[in-house]
C-alpha positions in Angstrom: 6.9 22.7 43.7 8.4 19.2 44.3 4.9 17.5 43.7 4.0 19.8 40.8 7.4 18.9 39.1 6.8 15.1 39.9 2.9 15.5 38.7 4.2 16.8 35.5 6.7 14.3 35.1 4.4 11.3 35.7 1.6 12.8 33.2 4.8 13.2 30.7 5.6 9.7 31.4 1.9 8.0 31.1 1.4 9.9 27.9 4.5 8.7 26.4 3.6 5.1 26.9 -0.3 5.7 26.4 0.3 6.1 22.7 -0.6 3.6 20.2 2.7 1.6 19.0 3.9 3.6 15.8 2.0 6.7 16.5 4.5 9.6 15.3 7.3 7.4 14.5 7.5 4.0 12.6 7.9 0.7 13.5 11.1 -1.1 13.6 9.5 -4.6 12.8 7.5 -3.2 10.4 10.2 -1.8 8.3 12.3 -4.8 9.0 9.8 -6.7 6.7 8.9 -4.0 4.2 12.6 -3.9 3.3 12.6 -7.5 2.9 9.8 -7.4 0.6 11.5 -4.3 -1.3 14.9 -6.0 -1.4 13.5 -9.5 -3.0 11.3 -7.3 -5.6 14.2 -5.4 -6.5 16.1 -8.9 -7.4 13.8 -10.0 -9.6 14.5 -8.6 -13.4 10.8 -9.0 -14.3 7.6 -9.7 -12.7 4.1 -10.9 -13.7 1.2 -11.1 -11.1 -2.2 -12.1 -11.4 -4.6 -9.7 -9.1 -8.0 -8.9 -8.3 -9.7 -6.0 -7.1 -12.7 -5.7 -4.8 -14.5 -2.4 -4.6 -16.6 -2.0 -1.4 -18.9 1.0 0.1 -18.7 2.4 3.5 -21.6 -0.1 4.3 -19.1 -3.1 3.4 -21.3 -3.9 0.2 -19.5 -5.1 -2.7 -19.7 -2.6 -5.4 -17.9 -4.3 -8.0 -14.7 -6.2 -8.5 -12.0 -6.8 -11.6 -9.3 -9.0 -12.2 -5.8 -8.6 -14.5 -2.6 -9.0 -14.8 0.5 -7.0 -14.3 4.0 -7.4 -16.0 6.9 -5.4 -14.7 10.2 -5.1 -16.0 12.6 -2.0 -14.8 10.4 1.5 -15.4 8.1 -0.4 -18.0 4.9 -2.0 -17.2 1.7 -3.4 -18.5 -1.4 -4.0 -16.9 -4.3 -5.6 -18.4 -7.5 -5.3 -16.5 -11.3 -6.0 -17.2 -11.7 -3.2 -20.1 -8.7 -1.6 -19.7 -4.9 -2.0 -20.7 -2.3 0.3 -19.4 1.2 0.2 -20.9 4.4 2.4 -19.8 7.7 2.8 -21.1 9.0 4.8 -18.1 8.4 8.0 -19.8 4.9 8.0 -21.3 1.7 5.8 -20.3 -1.1 4.7 -22.5 -4.5 3.9 -21.2 -6.7 1.8 -23.7 -10.3 1.8 -23.0 -11.8 -1.1 -24.9 -15.3 -0.1 -24.5 -14.9 3.2 -25.9 -11.9 1.9 -28.4 -9.8 5.0 -27.1 -6.6 5.5 -25.7 -5.3 8.4 -23.2 -1.7 9.2 -23.4 0.0 10.9 -20.7 3.6 11.9 -19.4 4.9 9.9 -16.7 4.9 11.8 -13.3 8.2 11.3 -11.8 7.0 13.1 -8.5 7.6 11.3 -5.1 3.9 11.4 -4.6 3.0 9.4 -7.6 2.7 5.4 -7.0 3.4 3.3 -10.0 3.2 -0.5 -9.6 7.2 -0.6 -9.3 7.1 1.8 -5.9 4.0 -0.4 -4.7 6.5 -2.9 -4.2 9.7 -1.1 -3.6 10.4 1.5 -0.6 7.8 4.0 -1.3 6.9 3.5 2.2 10.1 5.2 3.8 9.0 8.9 3.1 5.5 9.1 2.4 4.0 7.0 5.2 4.2 6.0 9.0 4.0 2.4 9.5 3.4 -0.3 12.2 2.8 -4.0 12.3 -0.9 -4.7 13.4 -1.9 -8.6 14.5 -1.9 -11.4 11.5 -4.6 -11.5 9.5 -5.8 -14.5 7.3 -5.6 -14.2 3.5 -6.5 -17.1 1.3 -6.5 -19.5 4.3 -2.9 -18.7 5.2 -1.7 -16.1 8.1 -0.3 -13.1 6.9 1.7 -10.4 9.1 -0.5 -7.1 8.5 1.4 -3.7 8.5 -0.7 -0.5 8.6 0.6 2.7 6.6 -0.9 5.9 7.3 0.1 8.7 4.7 2.1 11.8 6.1 0.2 14.1 3.7 -3.1 14.5 5.1 -4.7 15.8 2.2 -4.5 12.4 0.5 -8.0 11.0 -0.7 -7.2 7.7 1.7 -6.2 7.6 5.3 -5.1 4.3 6.0 -3.3 1.0 3.8 -3.3 -2.3 5.2 -0.8 -4.6 3.7 -0.6 -8.4 4.2 2.7 -9.8 3.8 3.5 -13.6 3.7 6.7 -13.6 6.0 7.7 -17.0 4.3 8.1 -15.8 0.8 8.4 -12.0 1.7 5.9 -10.8 -0.8 2.8 -8.8 -0.6 -0.2 -10.8 -0.9 -3.1 -8.4 -0.4 -3.4 -4.7 0.0 -6.4 -2.8 1.4 -6.8 1.0 0.7 -9.3 3.1 2.8 -10.8 6.2 1.4 -12.0 9.3 3.6 -15.4 8.7 1.7 -15.7 5.3 2.9 -15.0 3.2 0.1 -12.4 0.4 0.4 -10.4 -1.0 -2.5 -8.9 -4.4 -1.9 -6.3 -5.9 -4.2 -5.2 -9.4 -3.6 -2.5 -11.2 -6.0 -3.5 -14.5 -7.0 
Protein backbone atom coordinates (compact mmCIF):
# COMPACT_ATOMS: atom_id res chain seq x y z
CA UNK A 1 0.00 0.00 0.00
CA UNK A 2 2.86 2.38 0.84
CA UNK A 3 4.48 1.60 -2.54
CA UNK A 4 1.21 2.27 -4.38
CA UNK A 5 0.70 5.56 -2.53
CA UNK A 6 4.33 6.55 -3.18
CA UNK A 7 3.97 5.66 -6.90
CA UNK A 8 0.81 7.73 -7.25
CA UNK A 9 2.43 10.68 -5.45
CA UNK A 10 5.57 10.40 -7.61
CA UNK A 11 3.54 10.17 -10.82
CA UNK A 12 1.46 13.20 -9.81
CA UNK A 13 4.59 15.22 -9.03
CA UNK A 14 6.26 14.29 -12.33
CA UNK A 15 3.08 15.12 -14.27
CA UNK A 16 2.84 18.52 -12.62
CA UNK A 17 6.43 19.42 -13.48
CA UNK A 18 6.23 17.94 -16.98
CA UNK A 19 3.54 20.38 -18.12
CA UNK A 20 4.84 23.10 -20.42
CA UNK A 21 5.17 26.56 -18.91
CA UNK A 22 1.81 28.36 -19.05
CA UNK A 23 -0.23 25.23 -19.77
CA UNK A 24 -3.61 25.63 -18.11
CA UNK A 25 -2.61 28.80 -16.29
CA UNK A 26 -1.18 32.17 -17.17
CA UNK A 27 2.47 33.12 -16.90
CA UNK A 28 3.02 35.98 -14.40
CA UNK A 29 5.94 37.38 -16.45
CA UNK A 30 3.77 37.53 -19.59
CA UNK A 31 0.96 39.22 -17.65
CA UNK A 32 3.38 41.84 -16.31
CA UNK A 33 4.56 42.68 -19.85
CA UNK A 34 1.03 42.73 -21.31
CA UNK A 35 -0.24 44.87 -18.42
CA UNK A 36 2.58 47.39 -19.04
CA UNK A 37 1.70 47.56 -22.76
CA UNK A 38 -1.98 48.03 -21.90
CA UNK A 39 -1.25 50.76 -19.33
CA UNK A 40 0.96 52.65 -21.77
CA UNK A 41 -1.66 52.48 -24.53
CA UNK A 42 -4.40 53.69 -22.16
CA UNK A 43 -2.26 56.71 -21.23
CA UNK A 44 -2.46 58.11 -24.78
CA UNK A 45 -5.31 60.44 -25.78
CA UNK A 46 -4.97 59.33 -29.40
CA UNK A 47 -2.78 56.96 -31.41
CA UNK A 48 -1.70 56.88 -35.05
CA UNK A 49 0.27 53.90 -36.33
CA UNK A 50 1.41 52.62 -39.70
CA UNK A 51 1.21 48.86 -40.16
CA UNK A 52 1.90 46.10 -42.66
CA UNK A 53 -0.11 42.90 -43.06
CA UNK A 54 1.41 39.77 -44.60
CA UNK A 55 -0.78 36.76 -45.39
CA UNK A 56 0.87 33.34 -45.73
CA UNK A 57 -0.59 29.92 -46.53
CA UNK A 58 0.19 26.72 -44.61
CA UNK A 59 3.33 26.15 -46.73
CA UNK A 60 4.68 29.57 -45.72
CA UNK A 61 4.13 31.05 -49.19
CA UNK A 62 3.14 34.72 -49.12
CA UNK A 63 -0.38 35.07 -50.54
CA UNK A 64 -0.61 38.81 -50.23
CA UNK A 65 0.38 41.89 -48.31
CA UNK A 66 -1.18 45.22 -47.46
CA UNK A 67 -0.12 48.33 -45.65
CA UNK A 68 -2.17 50.89 -43.86
CA UNK A 69 -2.63 53.47 -41.15
CA UNK A 70 -4.81 53.25 -38.05
CA UNK A 71 -5.99 56.29 -36.06
CA UNK A 72 -7.53 55.71 -32.63
CA UNK A 73 -9.17 58.08 -30.17
CA UNK A 74 -11.31 56.68 -27.37
CA UNK A 75 -13.81 54.28 -28.93
CA UNK A 76 -13.47 55.93 -32.35
CA UNK A 77 -11.12 54.70 -35.04
CA UNK A 78 -10.23 55.01 -38.69
CA UNK A 79 -8.28 52.38 -40.61
CA UNK A 80 -7.01 53.13 -44.09
CA UNK A 81 -5.67 49.98 -45.74
CA UNK A 82 -5.01 49.12 -49.38
CA UNK A 83 -8.38 49.33 -51.15
CA UNK A 84 -10.45 49.87 -48.02
CA UNK A 85 -11.31 52.43 -45.35
CA UNK A 86 -12.99 51.55 -42.07
CA UNK A 87 -14.52 54.16 -39.78
CA UNK A 88 -16.16 53.73 -36.39
CA UNK A 89 -17.68 56.20 -33.96
CA UNK A 90 -17.94 53.53 -31.27
CA UNK A 91 -21.57 52.74 -32.13
CA UNK A 92 -21.50 52.15 -35.89
CA UNK A 93 -18.79 50.89 -38.24
CA UNK A 94 -18.63 51.94 -41.89
CA UNK A 95 -16.47 49.89 -44.26
CA UNK A 96 -15.80 51.55 -47.61
CA UNK A 97 -14.58 49.28 -50.42
CA UNK A 98 -12.87 51.56 -52.95
CA UNK A 99 -12.94 49.03 -55.83
CA UNK A 100 -16.71 48.55 -55.74
CA UNK A 101 -17.44 52.05 -54.42
CA UNK A 102 -19.70 50.51 -51.75
CA UNK A 103 -20.15 51.14 -48.05
CA UNK A 104 -21.15 48.45 -45.58
CA UNK A 105 -22.69 49.72 -42.32
CA UNK A 106 -22.79 47.64 -39.12
CA UNK A 107 -23.66 48.24 -35.49
CA UNK A 108 -20.67 47.77 -33.18
CA UNK A 109 -20.80 44.42 -31.39
CA UNK A 110 -20.07 45.25 -27.76
CA UNK A 111 -19.57 41.64 -26.70
CA UNK A 112 -16.34 40.75 -24.97
CA UNK A 113 -15.40 38.41 -27.81
CA UNK A 114 -15.18 41.15 -30.44
CA UNK A 115 -11.66 42.50 -30.84
CA UNK A 116 -11.64 46.17 -31.83
CA UNK A 117 -8.45 48.11 -32.56
CA UNK A 118 -8.58 49.50 -29.00
CA UNK A 119 -8.92 46.05 -27.43
CA UNK A 120 -5.95 44.77 -29.43
CA UNK A 121 -3.68 47.07 -27.42
CA UNK A 122 -5.38 46.82 -24.03
CA UNK A 123 -6.28 43.98 -21.66
CA UNK A 124 -8.21 41.76 -24.12
CA UNK A 125 -5.92 38.91 -23.04
CA UNK A 126 -7.17 38.70 -19.44
CA UNK A 127 -10.41 36.79 -20.00
CA UNK A 128 -10.10 35.31 -23.47
CA UNK A 129 -6.62 33.76 -23.55
CA UNK A 130 -3.99 31.72 -21.79
CA UNK A 131 -0.62 33.42 -22.19
CA UNK A 132 3.04 32.63 -21.63
CA UNK A 133 6.42 34.05 -22.51
CA UNK A 134 8.49 32.47 -25.26
CA UNK A 135 12.18 33.08 -26.00
CA UNK A 136 13.03 36.49 -27.47
CA UNK A 137 12.66 36.90 -31.25
CA UNK A 138 14.22 39.30 -33.75
CA UNK A 139 11.77 41.71 -35.40
CA UNK A 140 13.09 44.41 -37.72
CA UNK A 141 16.64 43.76 -36.57
CA UNK A 142 15.78 44.24 -32.88
CA UNK A 143 15.24 41.63 -30.17
CA UNK A 144 11.69 41.51 -28.81
CA UNK A 145 9.96 39.56 -26.05
CA UNK A 146 7.54 37.07 -27.58
CA UNK A 147 4.31 36.22 -25.80
CA UNK A 148 2.16 33.32 -26.93
CA UNK A 149 -1.61 33.60 -26.54
CA UNK A 150 -3.93 30.59 -26.81
CA UNK A 151 -7.69 31.23 -26.99
CA UNK A 152 -9.80 29.66 -24.26
CA UNK A 153 -12.66 29.33 -26.74
CA UNK A 154 -11.56 26.40 -28.91
CA UNK A 155 -14.26 27.18 -31.51
CA UNK A 156 -12.26 30.21 -32.69
CA UNK A 157 -10.87 30.04 -36.24
CA UNK A 158 -7.35 30.55 -34.86
CA UNK A 159 -5.43 28.50 -32.33
CA UNK A 160 -2.46 30.70 -31.47
CA UNK A 161 -1.32 34.33 -31.49
CA UNK A 162 2.32 35.38 -31.12
CA UNK A 163 2.86 38.94 -29.92
CA UNK A 164 6.31 40.57 -30.15
CA UNK A 165 6.73 43.31 -27.54
CA UNK A 166 9.50 45.90 -27.43
CA UNK A 167 10.28 45.81 -23.71
CA UNK A 168 12.12 49.15 -23.80
CA UNK A 169 9.15 51.07 -25.23
CA UNK A 170 6.41 48.73 -23.93
CA UNK A 171 4.78 48.59 -27.35
CA UNK A 172 3.56 45.77 -29.57
CA UNK A 173 5.72 45.63 -32.70
CA UNK A 174 4.29 42.51 -34.35
CA UNK A 175 1.36 40.13 -34.01
CA UNK A 176 1.15 36.79 -35.83
CA UNK A 177 -2.18 34.93 -35.93
CA UNK A 178 -2.21 31.20 -36.73
CA UNK A 179 -5.49 29.93 -38.18
CA UNK A 180 -6.62 26.31 -37.96
CA UNK A 181 -6.73 26.11 -41.78
CA UNK A 182 -2.97 26.81 -41.89
CA UNK A 183 -3.08 30.48 -42.90
CA UNK A 184 -0.96 32.95 -40.96
CA UNK A 185 -1.54 36.70 -40.69
CA UNK A 186 1.38 38.86 -39.57
CA UNK A 187 0.70 42.46 -38.55
CA UNK A 188 3.83 44.59 -38.12
CA UNK A 189 3.78 48.12 -36.74
CA UNK A 190 6.05 50.35 -38.82
